[in-house]
C-alpha positions as CSV (number, residue, x, y, z in Angstrom):
1,M,0.0,0.0,0.0
2,E,2.9,2.4,0.8
3,L,4.2,2.2,-2.7
4,L,0.8,3.0,-4.2
5,A,0.5,5.9,-1.8
6,V,3.8,7.3,-2.9
7,E,2.9,6.9,-6.6
8,A,-0.5,8.6,-6.0
9,A,1.2,11.5,-4.2
10,G,3.6,11.8,-7.0
11,R,0.7,12.4,-9.3
12,G,-0.5,15.2,-7.2
13,M,-3.2,13.2,-5.4
14,V,-4.0,13.7,-1.7
15,V,-3.5,10.4,0.2
16,R,-5.4,10.0,3.4
17,A,-6.2,7.3,5.8
18,A,-9.9,6.5,6.1
19,E,-10.1,7.5,9.7
20,E,-8.5,10.9,9.2
21,P,-11.0,13.7,9.9
22,G,-11.8,16.6,7.6
23,P,-13.6,17.2,4.3
24,V,-12.5,15.4,1.1
25,V,-11.9,17.8,-1.8
26,G,-12.2,16.5,-5.4
27,P,-12.9,13.0,-6.8
28,A,-12.3,10.2,-4.3
29,H,-10.8,6.8,-4.9
30,W,-10.3,3.9,-2.6
31,Y,-7.7,1.3,-1.7
32,G,-8.4,-0.8,1.3
33,G,-10.9,-3.3,2.9
34,P,-14.4,-3.9,1.7
35,V,-16.2,-3.1,4.9
36,A,-14.7,0.4,5.3
37,G,-14.9,0.9,1.5
38,A,-18.7,0.1,1.5
39,Q,-19.3,2.4,4.4
40,L,-17.5,5.3,2.7
41,A,-18.6,4.8,-0.9
42,G,-21.9,6.6,-0.6
43,R,-20.6,9.6,1.3
44,L,-17.5,10.1,-0.8
45,G,-19.0,9.2,-4.1
46,F,-16.9,6.3,-5.3
47,A,-17.9,3.0,-6.7
48,L,-16.2,-0.4,-6.0
49,L,-15.9,-2.8,-8.9
50,E,-15.6,-6.5,-8.1
51,P,-16.0,-9.9,-9.8
52,T,-19.3,-11.7,-9.1
53,D,-19.3,-14.3,-6.2
54,G,-19.8,-17.2,-8.6
55,W,-17.4,-16.1,-11.3
56,L,-14.8,-18.8,-10.9
57,A,-17.4,-21.6,-10.6
58,E,-19.0,-20.5,-13.9
59,L,-15.7,-20.6,-15.9
60,P,-15.2,-23.5,-18.3
61,R,-12.9,-26.1,-16.9
62,E,-10.3,-25.4,-19.6
63,F,-9.5,-22.2,-17.6
64,T,-9.9,-23.5,-14.0
65,G,-8.2,-26.8,-14.5
66,R,-10.3,-28.3,-11.7
67,E,-13.8,-28.6,-10.4
68,V,-15.1,-25.5,-8.7
69,R,-18.7,-24.9,-7.5
70,S,-20.7,-22.3,-5.7
71,A,-22.2,-23.4,-2.4
72,T,-23.0,-22.2,1.1
73,V,-21.3,-22.7,4.5
74,A,-24.0,-25.3,5.2
75,D,-22.9,-27.3,2.2
76,A,-19.2,-27.0,3.3
77,W,-20.1,-28.3,6.8
78,A,-21.3,-31.5,5.0
79,L,-18.1,-32.2,3.2
80,D,-16.5,-35.6,3.9
81,R,-13.3,-35.2,1.9
82,P,-10.4,-32.7,1.6
83,T,-11.7,-29.6,-0.2
84,F,-10.4,-26.1,-0.8
85,V,-13.0,-23.8,0.7
86,K,-13.0,-20.0,0.2
87,P,-15.4,-17.1,0.9
88,P,-15.7,-15.4,-2.5
89,R,-15.7,-11.8,-1.4
90,D,-14.6,-11.3,2.2
91,K,-12.3,-12.8,4.9
92,S,-15.0,-14.2,7.2
93,F,-12.8,-17.3,7.5
94,P,-9.4,-18.4,6.1
95,A,-9.4,-19.8,2.6
96,D,-7.7,-23.2,2.9
97,V,-7.9,-26.9,2.3
98,Y,-10.1,-28.4,5.0
99,A,-9.9,-32.2,5.7
100,D,-13.7,-32.3,6.0
101,G,-16.6,-30.0,6.9
102,S,-16.0,-30.4,10.7
103,R,-12.8,-28.4,10.5
104,L,-14.6,-25.2,9.3
105,P,-15.5,-22.6,12.0
106,A,-18.8,-23.4,13.7
107,G,-20.0,-19.8,14.2
108,L,-20.6,-19.0,10.6
109,D,-23.9,-18.1,9.0
110,P,-25.0,-21.3,7.2
111,A,-26.3,-19.2,4.2
112,T,-22.9,-17.5,3.7
113,P,-21.7,-18.1,0.1
114,V,-18.5,-20.1,-0.5
115,L,-16.5,-21.6,-3.3
116,L,-15.6,-25.3,-3.1
117,S,-12.7,-26.4,-5.2
118,E,-11.0,-29.7,-5.9
119,V,-7.6,-29.8,-4.2
120,V,-4.7,-29.2,-6.7
121,T,-1.1,-28.1,-6.6
122,F,0.1,-24.9,-8.1
123,A,3.9,-24.8,-8.7
124,A,3.9,-21.0,-9.1
125,E,1.2,-18.4,-8.8
126,Y,1.1,-14.9,-10.4
127,R,-1.0,-11.8,-9.7
128,L,-2.2,-9.9,-12.8
129,F,-3.7,-6.5,-12.8
130,L,-6.0,-6.3,-15.8
131,L,-7.2,-3.1,-17.4
132,D,-9.6,-3.4,-20.3
133,G,-8.8,-7.0,-20.7
134,R,-5.0,-6.5,-21.0
135,I,-2.3,-7.2,-18.4
136,A,-1.2,-3.8,-17.0
137,A,1.0,-5.1,-14.3
138,A,2.1,-8.5,-13.0
139,S,4.1,-10.2,-10.3
140,R,4.8,-13.8,-9.1
141,Y,3.6,-14.1,-5.6
142,A,4.0,-17.8,-4.5
143,V,6.0,-20.9,-5.3
144,F,4.4,-24.2,-4.1
145,G,2.2,-22.2,-1.8
146,R,5.0,-20.2,-0.2
147,L,5.3,-16.4,-0.5
148,D,8.0,-15.6,-3.1
149,P,7.3,-12.3,-4.9
150,R,9.1,-11.5,-8.1
151,P,8.5,-9.0,-10.9
152,L,7.1,-10.5,-14.1
153,G,7.6,-9.0,-17.5
154,T,7.6,-10.1,-21.2
155,D,10.4,-7.8,-22.1
156,G,13.1,-8.6,-19.6
157,A,16.6,-10.1,-20.1
158,D,15.7,-13.3,-18.5
159,H,14.7,-16.0,-21.0
160,A,12.6,-18.0,-18.5
161,D,10.7,-14.8,-17.5
162,R,10.0,-13.9,-21.1
163,T,8.7,-17.4,-21.8
164,T,6.6,-17.4,-18.7
165,G,5.2,-13.9,-19.5
166,A,4.4,-14.9,-23.0
167,E,2.6,-18.1,-21.9
168,I,0.6,-16.1,-19.3
169,T,-0.3,-13.4,-21.9
170,E,-1.5,-16.1,-24.3
171,F,-3.6,-17.7,-21.6
172,V,-5.2,-14.4,-20.6
173,E,-5.9,-13.5,-24.2
174,R,-7.9,-16.8,-24.6
175,L,-9.7,-16.2,-21.3
176,V,-10.6,-12.7,-22.2
177,A,-11.9,-13.7,-25.6
178,A,-14.1,-16.4,-24.0
179,A,-15.2,-14.7,-20.8
180,G,-13.9,-11.1,-20.7
181,H,-17.5,-9.8,-20.5
182,T,-17.9,-11.6,-17.2
183,L,-15.3,-9.4,-15.5
184,P,-15.1,-5.7,-14.7
185,S,-12.8,-3.6,-16.8
186,A,-10.4,-3.2,-13.9
187,V,-9.7,-6.4,-11.9
188,V,-7.1,-8.7,-10.5
189,L,-6.6,-12.1,-11.9
190,D,-4.5,-14.7,-10.1
191,V,-3.2,-17.5,-12.4
192,G,-0.9,-20.5,-11.7
193,Q,1.1,-23.3,-13.2
194,L,-1.0,-26.3,-12.4
195,L,0.8,-29.6,-11.8
196,D,-1.2,-32.7,-12.8
197,P,0.3,-36.1,-11.8
198,Y,-1.6,-37.6,-14.8
199,R,-0.2,-35.2,-17.4
200,P,3.4,-34.3,-18.2
201,G,4.6,-30.7,-17.8
202,H,2.3,-27.9,-16.6
203,R,-0.6,-26.0,-17.8
204,W,-2.1,-22.6,-16.8
205,A,-5.2,-22.2,-14.8
206,V,-7.1,-19.4,-13.0
207,V,-6.6,-19.4,-9.3
208,E,-9.2,-16.7,-8.6
209,A,-10.3,-13.2,-9.5
210,N,-10.2,-10.4,-6.9
211,M,-11.0,-6.7,-6.3
212,A,-8.1,-4.5,-7.5
213,W,-8.7,-2.1,-4.7
214,F,-8.1,-4.8,-2.1
215,S,-5.2,-6.7,-3.6
216,H,-1.5,-6.7,-2.7
217,S,0.6,-5.6,-5.6
218,Y,3.6,-7.7,-4.5
219,A,6.5,-6.9,-6.9
220,A,4.3,-5.5,-9.7
221,D,5.0,-2.0,-11.0
222,P,3.1,0.3,-8.6
223,A,2.4,2.9,-11.3
224,R,0.6,0.5,-13.5
225,V,-1.1,-1.1,-10.5
226,L,-2.4,2.3,-9.5
227,D,-3.9,2.8,-13.0
228,V,-6.0,-0.3,-12.4
229,V,-7.0,0.6,-8.8
230,L,-8.1,4.1,-9.9
231,R,-10.5,2.6,-12.4
232,A,-11.7,-0.1,-10.0
233,A,-12.5,2.3,-7.1
234,G,-13.2,5.7,-8.6
235,P,-16.0,8.3,-8.9
236,R,-19.3,6.7,-9.4
237,E,-20.2,9.0,-12.2
238,R,-17.3,7.7,-14.2
239,V,-18.3,4.1,-14.1
240,R,-18.8,2.7,-17.6
241,P,-22.1,1.2,-18.5
242,A,-20.5,-2.2,-19.0
243,D,-19.1,-2.1,-15.4
244,L,-22.4,-1.2,-13.7
245,P,-23.3,-4.9,-13.0
246,F,-19.9,-5.2,-11.1
247,V,-20.5,-2.3,-8.7
248,R,-20.5,-3.5,-5.1
249,H,-23.7,-2.8,-3.2
């Protein structure tokens, strides 16, 4: 967040913490949590763009590489096998692999939406900030589930990075061609190298989609990340018609 704040200040924007008193002058944007963002959106006049709760479950398997379905906490409690369980839009409980439904917290609302996913192994995971269906900024963030940020570009000197960047770009272009209309114009897409014991090599798959205004940039270019965040959480009157279905209410 600090790097984005420095970049915003360098553009002449006033950067303030949500709890700071005083009037806000000029168009407001947001970078932070969904609860505070939703509370301030009406008063400050910004709109928060986000993917729909069931987006990942509705993607064709060629892009997810695994079975993913929308369900509720009540469904998750009934699980009898290891499953990756994730709240789609908040952090009401940790997204993780649960051995069975009894391992989930007991105090949750049974009607809370969740995503249930087949357990798979991602060799490496990358965060992509998309703007109008194109990769504006990118960073690796994990290797075999462990935090390991590293910048990613298609024009660097490292051959492996160029190859990886080109593969990711090709995958995203196919995804956008097939399902770009199901995402807001400014969004975060996490993708990974999916290891399959029954298939040689690796293939690319979507890990998840997230709100750009509540996503860590890791080692991505903060200037390009900020471009995406400003679109994803900017003045309500500037929201494009195609983005209206993705405004958080």
